[in-house]
KOLKETOR-36638 format. One line per 2 residues: number of its first residue (from 1); their letters; for each residue x, y, z of C-alpha. Coordinates in pm, 1 decimal, always signed. Last residue first. Layout:
<sites>
NUM) a) X Y Z | ...
</sites>
This chain:
<sites>
197) gt) +14543.2 +7863.7 +3463.9 | +14291.6 +7599.7 +3574.0
195) rg) +14450.7 +7552.9 +3914.3 | +14231.8 +7774.8 +4132.0
193) rf) +13966.3 +7509.6 +4168.6 | +14092.4 +7167.3 +4067.6
191) mr) +13970.5 +7032.2 +3737.1 | +13773.5 +6714.8 +3677.8
189) ag) +13793.8 +6447.0 +3412.8 | +13587.7 +6129.8 +3437.9
187) gg) +13477.5 +5999.6 +3777.0 | +13460.8 +5626.8 +3706.7
185) pt) +13765.6 +5584.2 +3484.1 | +13967.2 +5856.2 +3659.1
183) vv) +14096.1 +6185.6 +3522.0 | +14273.7 +6455.9 +3719.1
181) gr) +14318.1 +6829.0 +3677.5 | +14546.3 +7126.8 +3734.2
179) vp) +14849.0 +6918.3 +3834.4 | +15072.9 +6994.8 +4129.5
177) qd) +15454.7 +7010.5 +4125.5 | +15652.0 +6843.4 +4404.1
175) hp) +16000.7 +6994.3 +4455.5 | +15925.2 +7123.3 +4808.7
173) ea) +15804.5 +6784.8 +4937.3 | +15444.5 +6678.6 +4978.4
171) pl) +15249.8 +6414.3 +5169.6 | +14918.9 +6344.3 +4998.1
169) dp) +14563.4 +6432.4 +5100.6 | +14204.2 +6330.8 +5025.9
167) va) +14292.7 +6046.7 +4786.7 | +14210.6 +5969.4 +4423.1
165) et) +14395.0 +5639.6 +4373.1 | +14083.0 +5423.7 +4417.1
163) dy) +13936.7 +5556.7 +4089.7 | +14241.4 +5465.5 +3878.6
161) iv) +14482.1 +5742.4 +3781.1 | +14567.4 +5978.1 +3493.4
159) ai) +14706.7 +6321.8 +3576.8 | +14606.5 +6642.9 +3398.4
157) tl) +14806.7 +6953.3 +3319.3 | +14611.1 +7207.2 +3115.9
155) th) +14854.6 +7473.8 +3000.1 | +14745.0 +7827.3 +3086.0
153) pg) +15015.8 +7906.5 +3344.0 | +15296.1 +7782.4 +3119.8
151) vr) +15470.6 +7448.2 +3140.9 | +15827.1 +7398.5 +3261.0
149) al) +15766.1 +7308.1 +3628.7 | +15523.9 +7035.3 +3517.0
147) vr) +15798.3 +6867.3 +3312.6 | +16048.2 +6878.7 +3599.7
145) dy) +15788.9 +6732.7 +3839.8 | +15722.3 +6478.6 +3565.4
143) cg) +16070.1 +6329.5 +3575.1 | +16101.4 +6348.3 +3957.6
141) ag) +16225.9 +5990.9 +3994.8 | +15985.3 +5900.3 +4274.8
139) rg) +15717.8 +5697.3 +4100.0 | +15473.6 +5985.1 +4099.0
137) lr) +15235.6 +6102.6 +4370.2 | +15034.9 +6400.8 +4258.4
135) rg) +14925.9 +6715.1 +4439.8 | +14615.0 +6856.1 +4275.4
133) sg) +14442.0 +6995.9 +4585.2 | +14208.1 +6701.6 +4640.8
131) dv) +14485.6 +6444.8 +4618.5 | +14633.4 +6255.8 +4326.0
129) al) +14772.9 +5902.9 +4331.9 | +15007.4 +5678.0 +4133.5
127) ap) +15058.7 +5935.4 +3862.1 | +15116.8 +5953.3 +3487.5
125) cv) +15096.2 +6277.3 +3291.0 | +14871.8 +6425.6 +3025.5
123) va) +15008.9 +6768.6 +2933.2 | +14781.1 +7011.1 +2752.1
121) aa) +14811.4 +7309.5 +2517.3 | +15172.0 +7208.2 +2454.5
119) rr) +15430.9 +7466.1 +2348.3 | +15620.3 +7453.3 +2679.9
117) va) +15652.3 +7074.3 +2639.8 | +15918.8 +7133.9 +2375.0
115) dp) +16146.6 +7253.4 +2658.5 | +16290.6 +6904.7 +2715.7
113) gy) +16428.5 +6892.6 +2360.7 | +16265.7 +6845.3 +2019.2
111) rp) +16377.0 +6495.9 +1931.4 | +16352.0 +6371.5 +1577.3
109) gt) +16160.5 +6048.0 +1522.2 | +16188.6 +5715.0 +1707.1
107) pe) +15902.3 +5758.2 +1952.8 | +15946.0 +5564.6 +2277.8
105) ll) +15806.7 +5238.8 +2413.0 | +15901.3 +5174.4 +2773.3
103) gr) +15986.4 +4839.6 +2932.2 | +16249.3 +4994.9 +3160.4
101) ga) +16478.0 +5075.7 +2864.9 | +16344.5 +5147.1 +2517.3
99) pa) +16129.3 +4951.5 +2272.9 | +16047.0 +5137.0 +1949.9
97) ls) +15757.4 +5358.8 +1847.3 | +15677.8 +5514.5 +1507.5
95) dp) +15489.9 +5201.2 +1398.6 | +15211.7 +5277.6 +1647.7
93) ge) +15129.0 +5608.6 +1476.5 | +15333.9 +5922.9 +1418.6
91) ya) +15395.6 +6022.8 +1781.9 | +15624.7 +6322.9 +1783.0
89) aw) +15936.1 +6347.9 +2000.2 | +16000.4 +6487.4 +2348.0
87) dl) +16297.5 +6486.3 +2589.7 | +16238.1 +6392.5 +2951.6
85) dg) +16478.2 +6432.1 +3244.1 | +16612.3 +6128.8 +3429.3
83) dp) +16980.9 +6216.5 +3370.7 | +17014.8 +5944.8 +3103.7
81) ll) +16721.7 +6092.1 +2906.0 | +16377.5 +5929.4 +2886.6
79) vp) +16198.6 +6004.6 +2559.8 | +15851.8 +6143.4 +2617.4
77) ll) +15562.6 +6148.5 +2372.3 | +15439.6 +6448.8 +2173.9
75) vy) +15101.6 +6436.4 +2002.5 | +15002.3 +6681.5 +1726.7
73) vg) +14623.8 +6640.8 +1722.4 | +14468.3 +6534.5 +1391.5
71) hk) +14183.3 +6325.7 +1537.3 | +14374.0 +6008.8 +1439.1
69) wl) +14660.3 +6132.5 +1660.1 | +14423.8 +6201.1 +1948.8
67) af) +14266.7 +5855.3 +1910.5 | +14608.7 +5681.9 +1904.0
65) vl) +14728.5 +5865.6 +2216.0 | +14399.9 +5795.4 +2396.7
63) rr) +14408.2 +5427.5 +2307.1 | +14764.4 +5401.4 +2438.0
61) td) +14672.1 +5579.2 +2761.9 | +14591.1 +5266.6 +2963.3
59) pe) +14595.1 +5311.4 +3340.7 | +14939.7 +5188.1 +3446.6
57) tg) +14968.5 +4812.2 +3507.3 | +15251.3 +4754.5 +3260.4
55) vs) +15321.6 +5044.2 +3026.4 | +15134.9 +5359.7 +2929.0
53) yy) +15243.2 +5578.1 +2637.1 | +15272.5 +5933.4 +2766.8
51) aa) +15112.5 +6262.2 +2666.2 | +15222.8 +6604.5 +2546.2
49) vt) +14933.7 +6754.0 +2349.9 | +14984.1 +7001.7 +2066.5
47) gg) +14714.2 +7182.8 +1865.6 | +14459.8 +7279.9 +2128.9
45) mt) +14145.1 +7144.4 +1966.0 | +14120.4 +6786.3 +2090.1
43) le) +14313.7 +6807.9 +2414.6 | +14218.4 +7153.3 +2541.4
41) pl) +13867.0 +7084.2 +2407.4 | +13815.3 +6812.3 +2670.4
39) gl) +13571.7 +6536.3 +2568.4 | +13853.9 +6322.7 +2429.8
37) la) +13981.3 +6307.5 +2788.1 | +13667.4 +6137.4 +2919.6
35) dr) +13651.1 +5889.1 +2629.9 | +14016.6 +5789.8 +2664.7
33) ia) +13983.6 +5747.2 +3042.3 | +13673.0 +5529.2 +3001.9
31) sg) +13844.9 +5311.2 +2739.0 | +14155.3 +5270.0 +2953.7
29) ae) +13948.5 +5181.1 +3261.1 | +13768.6 +4906.6 +3068.5
27) er) +14105.8 +4755.5 +2975.3 | +14232.7 +4778.1 +3332.6
25) re) +13916.7 +4598.3 +3447.9 | +13970.2 +4330.1 +3183.0
23) ap) +14330.0 +4279.0 +3301.9 | +14220.6 +4205.0 +3658.7
21) me) +14369.4 +4434.9 +3924.8 | +14612.4 +4254.1 +4155.1
19) qr) +14921.7 +4422.1 +4010.9 | +14757.0 +4762.0 +4049.6
17) aa) +14699.9 +4693.6 +4419.4 | +15069.2 +4610.0 +4465.5
15) li) +15170.3 +4932.5 +4286.4 | +14937.8 +5130.6 +4512.7
13) rr) +15070.3 +4975.9 +4834.6 | +15440.0 +5019.9 +4743.3
11) rm) +15387.2 +5374.1 +4620.3 | +15205.9 +5463.3 +4944.0
9) er) +15496.6 +5329.0 +5150.0 | +15752.3 +5530.3 +4950.4
7) ks) +15537.3 +5842.0 +4979.4 | +15516.3 +5808.6 +5356.1
5) er) +15893.3 +5756.9 +5374.8 | +15960.0 +6073.4 +5173.4
3) ad) +15704.4 +6277.2 +5367.3 | +15852.0 +6184.1 +5707.7
1) m) +15722.4 +5903.9 +5932.2
</sites>
């Protein structure tokens, strides 16, 4: 089985497991993830954080986004472009979001372009799994591989997953971009050696 097929099979298994997770467990996970990330100075004191607004069975980041904003952090959220790339706009509270395609909620304010992420002190990105060297498994569209390729060497890039999605090793393709850290509800935030910038 090649890397692409292996990744497709892993996505299927992980998404099925997320569907089976009780809502209260997802809720608890969201609170633990928020608390762990609020303990990182790169997120609370770095000025700009590019994050995402979770949907469906993803680990909850909505509480994190709201807490960062209330803390005075300038939060950018993605706006999906027709070509699959991500533009960025500011989060200005829950009322600044509107429904978009694929069940997403996106900010309605001015857009700053795909390169806006370069100014972020930290990028919080979704994943389905992360391995011990920082490789992440996304949903397969490559949106966040493009984002991670744009950030500078000192930007904290951290993926959000459930505890069972931290794996020893992931299949990789040439375009895959690693993250510098991972956060799980039970393990908190941890950085990968050699990837801290």
